[in-house]
C-alpha positions, -999 to +999 in steps of 0.1 A: +000+000+000+027+026+007+040+021-028+007+032-043+006+063-021+041+072-032+031+069-069+001+091-063+022+118-046+047+118-074+020+120-100+005+150-081+039+167-080+043+161-117+010+177-125+019+209-107+049+214-131+029+208-163+002+233-173-020+230-204-030+259-225-051+263-257-047+295-277-080+312-286-087+325-321-096+359-309-062+367-295-040+347-318-036+338-354-020+315-380-005+335-408+021+332-435+038+353-463+043+342-499+059+360-527+034+364-556+053+378-586+073+406-570+049+414-541+048+396-508+013+386-499+001+377-464-024+349-459-039+334-428-060+304-417-092+309-398-096+273-386-067+264-363-060+250-328-028+253-308-022+234-276+007+240-253+019+217-225+040+241-205+067+227-182+074+255-157+105+239-142+121+233-176+104+252-205+127+234-230+107+203-221+074+219-231+054+206-261+035+226-287+010+210-310-008+230-338-035+218-361-049+239-390-073+234-418-057+244-451-092+248-466-097+278-443-069+299-460-078+335-466-058+359-488-064+394-500-071+379-534-098+351-535-084+338-568-050+333-552-067+316-522-085+292-545-052+285-563-036+276-529-065+253-521-062+235-554-043+204-564-010+223-572-006+234-536-027+223-506-051+200-525-077+205-498-103+181-515-080+151-510-061+161-478-073+168-443-060+190-416-023+196-410-008+188-376+025+202-364+045+191-334+074+210-317+107+191-320+128+214-299+122+244-277+151+266-268+154+293-241+160+328-255+185+342-230+185+377-246+148+380-246+146+367-210+170+394-199+148+421-214+117+408-196+133+401-162+143+437-155+131+453-123+118+488-128 
């Protein structure tokens, strides 16, 4: 019996370190830039989900998963958006959602120094 209690305590301690977050679409976005002829054009996806498993003790061990639907692409030019949805690019009629997984997360020491200042 003590062994089970120890396992439960360790599981509880582990949960305190990991926190789950899901980005909301109101305060975040999934965008990209492509070069069309000589002009860069910005597009974005309206259907996306991003989940973050944050490890507060070691952020480099955190995991980010993003899923987006390429059929939800929006461009400033609907003709270009349709071309991207077509068989030459995203082929949205034959392919489903895209899923991305983080492979590596690194600490940005320079950025951290900027945000850790005491005013």
